[in-house]
C-alpha positions in Angstrom: 2.0 -14.2 9.0 1.0 -15.3 12.4 0.4 -19.0 13.8 -3.3 -19.7 14.5 -4.1 -21.0 18.0 -7.6 -22.7 17.9 -8.5 -23.7 21.5 -11.2 -26.2 22.5 -11.9 -25.5 26.3 -15.3 -27.2 26.4 -16.4 -30.8 25.9 -19.8 -29.7 25.0 -21.1 -31.4 21.7 -22.6 -27.9 20.8 -19.2 -26.2 21.3 -17.3 -29.0 19.3 -19.7 -28.6 16.4 -19.9 -24.9 16.8 -16.1 -24.4 16.5 -16.0 -26.7 13.3 -18.7 -24.4 11.9 -16.9 -21.3 12.8 -13.6 -22.6 11.1 -15.8 -23.4 8.0 -17.2 -20.0 8.0 -13.9 -18.4 8.2 -12.5 -20.7 5.4 -15.4 -19.6 3.2 -14.9 -15.8 3.8 -12.5 -14.5 1.4 -11.1 -11.1 2.8 -11.0 -8.7 0.0 -7.7 -7.0 0.4 -5.7 -10.3 1.1 -7.6 -12.3 -1.7 -7.6 -15.3 0.6 -9.5 -16.5 3.8 -8.3 -15.5 7.0 -7.2 -18.9 8.1 -4.9 -19.7 5.2 -3.6 -16.1 5.3 -2.4 -16.8 8.8 -4.5 -13.9 10.3 -6.4 -16.0 12.9 -4.3 -15.3 16.1 -6.6 -16.9 18.6 -10.0 -18.8 18.2 -12.0 -20.3 21.1 -15.7 -21.4 21.7 -16.9 -22.0 25.1 -20.7 -22.4 26.2 -21.6 -20.6 23.1 -19.3 -17.6 23.6 -16.9 -17.0 20.5 -13.6 -15.3 21.0 -11.6 -14.5 17.9 -8.5 -12.5 17.6 -7.2 -11.5 14.2 -3.7 -10.1 13.5 -3.3 -8.7 10.1 -0.2 -7.9 8.4 -1.4 -4.5 6.9 -2.5 -1.3 8.8 -6.3 -1.4 9.2 -7.1 1.3 11.8 -10.2 2.6 9.8 -10.8 -0.8 8.1 -11.0 -2.8 11.4 -14.4 -1.8 12.6 -15.9 -2.9 9.1 -14.3 -6.2 9.0 -15.3 -6.7 12.7 -18.9 -5.9 11.8 -19.0 -8.2 8.7 -17.6 -11.2 10.6 -19.8 -10.7 13.7 -22.8 -10.7 11.5 -21.5 -14.0 9.6 -20.6 -15.8 12.8 -23.4 -14.9 15.0 -25.9 -16.4 12.6 -24.4 -19.9 13.3 -26.5 -22.0 15.3 -24.1 -22.9 18.3 -22.8 -19.3 18.6 -24.7 -17.1 21.1 -22.1 -14.4 21.5 -19.2 -13.1 19.5 -16.1 -11.2 20.6 -13.8 -10.2 17.9 -10.6 -8.2 18.3 -8.8 -7.0 15.2 -5.1 -5.9 15.4 -2.1 -5.5 12.9 1.7 -5.9 12.9 3.6 -4.9 10.0 6.8 -6.8 9.3 9.7 -6.2 7.0 9.5 -8.1 3.7 12.1 -9.5 1.3 13.9 -7.0 -1.0 16.3 -7.7 -4.0 18.7 -10.6 -3.2 21.8 -8.4 -3.6 20.4 -5.7 -1.2 19.7 -5.4 2.6 16.8 -3.4 4.0 17.5 -0.1 5.5 17.7 0.6 9.3 14.5 2.0 10.7 12.5 1.4 7.4 10.4 -1.9 7.3 9.4 -1.7 3.8 10.1 0.6 0.6 7.3 0.6 -1.9 8.4 2.1 -5.4 5.7 3.8 -7.3 6.4 4.0 -11.0 5.2 4.6 -14.4 6.5 4.0 -17.7 5.8 7.4 -19.1 5.0 10.9 -17.5 1.6 12.5 -17.2 -0.3 9.6 -15.8 -0.7 11.1 -12.3 2.0 8.9 -10.5 3.1 11.7 -8.1 -0.5 12.3 -7.1 -1.1 8.6 -6.5 2.2 8.3 -4.4 1.2 11.3 -2.2 -2.4 10.0 -1.5 -1.0 6.4 -1.2 1.2 7.5 1.6 -1.5 9.5 3.3 -4.1 6.5 3.0 -1.4 4.2 4.7 -1.0 6.9 7.4 -4.8 7.3 7.9 -4.9 3.5 8.6 -2.3 3.8 11.3 1.0 3.1 9.6 4.3 5.3 9.9 4.9 6.5 6.6 7.4 8.6 4.7 7.8 9.6 1.2 11.1 10.0 -0.9 10.7 12.3 -4.0 13.0 10.5 -6.3 11.9 12.5 -9.5 15.1 14.6 -9.2 14.3 16.3 -12.5 10.6 17.3 -11.6 10.2 17.1 -7.8 6.6 17.6 -7.0 5.9 16.2 -3.6 7.0 19.4 -1.5 4.1 21.3 -3.2 1.7 18.3 -3.2 2.3 17.7 0.6 2.1 21.3 1.5 5.6 21.3 3.0 6.9 24.7 3.4 10.0 24.3 5.8 13.4 23.0 5.0 15.2 19.8 6.0 17.3 20.4 9.3 20.7 19.3 9.3 21.7 17.4 12.3 25.0 17.1 14.3 25.7 13.9 12.5 25.5 15.9 9.2 22.2 13.9 8.2 19.1 15.8 7.3 15.8 15.5 9.3 13.0 15.0 6.8 10.1 17.5 6.6 6.9 16.6 8.3 3.5 17.8 6.8 0.1 16.3 6.6 1.1 13.6 9.2 4.0 12.0 7.1 7.7 12.8 6.7 9.4 13.4 3.2 12.6 14.1 1.6 13.0 15.8 -1.9 15.6 17.6 -3.8 12.9 20.2 -4.0 13.6 21.2 -0.5 17.1 21.9 -1.3 17.0 23.7 -4.6 14.9 26.8 -5.8 11.6 25.6 -7.3 12.3 27.3 -10.5 15.9 25.9 -10.9 16.4 23.3 -13.6 18.2 20.2 -12.6 20.7 19.9 -15.6 22.2 16.6 -14.4 23.5 13.6 -16.2 22.2 10.0 -15.1 25.0 9.1 -12.7 24.7 12.3 -10.9 21.0 11.7 -10.4 21.4 8.2 -9.1 24.0 9.5 -6.8 21.8 12.3 -5.5 18.9 10.0 -4.9 21.2 7.5 -2.9 22.4 10.5 -0.8 18.8 11.6 -0.1 17.7 8.1 0.9 20.9 7.1 2.8 21.8 10.6 4.5 18.4 11.2 5.7 17.6 10.7 9.5 14.4 8.7 8.9 12.4 8.0 11.9 11.0 4.5 12.3 8.8 3.9 9.3 6.6 0.9 8.3 6.5 2.1 4.7 8.7 4.5 2.6 6.9 5.4 -0.5 9.3 6.2 -3.3 8.0 8.4 -6.1 10.2 7.2 -9.0 10.9 9.4 -12.0 8.8 8.3 -15.2 10.3 6.1 -17.6 12.3 2.9 -17.9 15.7 4.0 -19.0 19.1 3.8 -17.4 18.4 6.2 -14.5 15.2 4.1 -13.5 16.9 0.7 -13.8 20.0 1.9 -11.8 17.8 3.2 -9.1 15.7 -0.1 -9.0 18.9 -2.0 -8.6 20.3 0.1 -5.7 17.2 0.9 -3.6 16.1 -2.0 -1.5 12.5 -2.4 -2.5 9.8 -4.7 -1.0 7.2 -4.0 -3.6 6.4 -2.0 -6.6 3.3 -0.4 -8.0 2.8 0.7 -11.5 0.5 3.7 -12.3 -1.0 3.8 -15.9 -4.0 5.2 -17.6 -6.3 2.9 -19.8 -4.8 4.5 -23.2 -3.1 2.2 -25.3 0.1 4.3 -25.4 0.5 4.4 -21.7 -0.2 0.8 -21.3 2.7 0.1 -23.8 5.0 1.9 -21.2 3.6 0.5 -18.4 4.4 -3.0 -19.6 8.1 -1.9 -19.9 7.9 -0.8 -16.2 6.6 -4.3 -15.1 9.3 -5.9 -17.2 12.0 -3.7 -15.5 10.9 -4.5 -12.0 11.0 -8.2 -12.9 14.4 -7.9 -14.3 15.7 -6.6 -10.8 13.6 -9.2 -8.9 11.3 -6.7 -7.2 7.8 -8.1 -6.2 5.0 -6.3 -8.2 2.2 -5.5 -5.9 -0.1 -4.5 -8.7 -1.5 -1.9 -11.1 -3.3 1.3 -10.4 -5.3 2.6 -13.3 -5.4 6.4 -13.0 -7.8 8.5 -15.0 -10.1 5.5 -15.7 -13.0 7.8 -16.4 -13.6 11.4 -16.6 -16.2 13.1 -14.1 -17.9 16.2 -15.3 -17.6 18.9 -12.6 -20.8 20.5 -13.9 -23.1 17.7 -14.4 -21.4 14.6 -12.9 -21.5 12.7 -16.0 -18.8 9.9 -16.2 -17.1 8.9 -19.4 -14.1 6.7 -20.2 -12.5 9.3 -22.4 -9.0 7.5 -22.4 -10.7 3.9 -23.2 -11.7 1.4 -20.8 -10.5 -2.1 -19.6 -6.9 -1.3 -20.5 -5.6 -1.7 -16.8 -7.5 -4.9 -16.3 -6.2 -6.5 -19.5 -2.7 -5.6 -18.9 -2.9 -7.1 -15.4 -4.5 -10.3 -16.7 -1.8 -10.6 -19.4 0.9 -10.0 -16.8 -0.4 -12.1 -14.1 -0.7 -9.2 -11.6 -3.5 -7.5 -9.7 -5.4 -4.2 -10.4 -5.2 -2.5 -7.2 -7.8 0.1 -8.0 -9.2 2.7 -10.4 -9.2 6.3 -10.0 -11.2 8.9 -12.0 -10.0 12.1 -13.8 -11.7 14.5 -11.4 -11.0 18.1 -11.1 -11.0 17.9 -7.1 -8.0 15.6 -7.1 -5.8 18.1 -9.2 -7.1 21.0 -7.1 -6.3 19.4 -3.8 -2.9 18.2 -4.7 -2.0 21.7 -6.2 -3.1 23.3 -2.8 -0.8 21.1 -0.8 -3.5 19.1 0.8 -4.1 15.9 -1.3 -7.6 14.2 -1.5 -7.0 11.9 1.4 -6.2 14.7 3.8 -8.6 17.3 2.3 -11.7 14.9 2.2 -10.8 12.0 4.4 -14.5 10.7 4.4 -15.3 11.3 0.7 -15.7 8.8 -2.1 -12.3 9.7 -3.8 -10.5 9.4 -0.7 -12.1 5.9 -0.1 -10.7 4.6 -3.5 -7.2 5.6 -2.5 -7.8 4.0 0.9 -8.7 0.8 -0.8 -5.7 0.8 -3.0 -3.4 1.4 -0.1 -5.0 -1.5 2.0 -4.9 -3.9 -0.9 -1.3 -2.9 -1.7 -0.2 -3.3 1.8 -2.1 -6.6 2.1 -0.5 -8.1 -1.0 2.8 -7.1 0.5 2.0 -8.8 3.9 1.4 -12.1 1.7 4.3 -11.7 -0.6 7.0 -13.8 1.2 5.0 -16.9 1.4 2.0 -16.6 -0.9 1.6 -20.4 -1.1 2.2 -21.0 2.6 -0.4 -22.0 4.9 -0.5 -21.3 8.5 0.6 -23.5 11.4 -2.5 -24.3 13.4 -2.1 -25.8 16.7 -5.2 -27.2 18.7 -4.8 -26.9 22.4 -6.9 -28.7 25.0 -7.3 -27.4 28.5 
């Protein structure tokens, strides 16, 4: 959150009235990712109106490299329509801050925020969502890494198209693998792809902590942790020991998946992790032959669960053969077709999750607004 500086450099009645109208217009515009107006969200960094020329500087708490021109155009059209505004100059930037983690843990050096992606059960597409979420955040300008915490079934190396192995450095730490513009670490880089991981829970927990702590992570805005499915002892131990800023639950609309997703929400609440929202995957099936869309797993389940639990639906994703094919080929949807409609859905989810995280520490707080007169 930033403090707003609203300057009144002109005593012209038109400029005084115009600035008030501008503030009103900004207060009435609800930014869709933040779910709040830009003033109360603390995103207005500078605002001035002089001789009809409006200068507005926004600083968002989430990456918006691709979204910034859209927001700028939207606001320009709104503000330019005001009677006392003749010219509009808008600058949109962002600054990603570290956010609170569990009270008994400390954030990791070089990593501003860890976002856990979890599911109550397997088979709901959690790993695919994790990979595309990471790529979407990177596409918006963030520095992103992925930790594949699914020790028993690591899939991120294949999904991210990573073919090299981590390099061991002089300090005995491992350098993460870079592919598709993000860094990643996985047990899958260290063992044969066909080798079964026949480990008990404590060994899995220890292995993950080593992967997290003994990797030489570069400076990251977000580390996406692809958690193993379920809500048992392993998942609970990981959630208690990894300093997480926010969690995302992936589910399908099917009743049986929603039952387990509810348990996942409960687990994160138990360990005091901020829940960013729910991603409803496989919401509809899109036929690859005719394009017909059908809700084969039911409809409205994610929204009903979100309302019941008081959380947000971050987005809905279809069951589409292209998503599967692209992930299997090592080039997930956001990288394979960055301008496509499917990638746009992942980008919206990523922006909304990051925006909700930016509001997490002081959701009820309003910005400090200082009015300066020259």
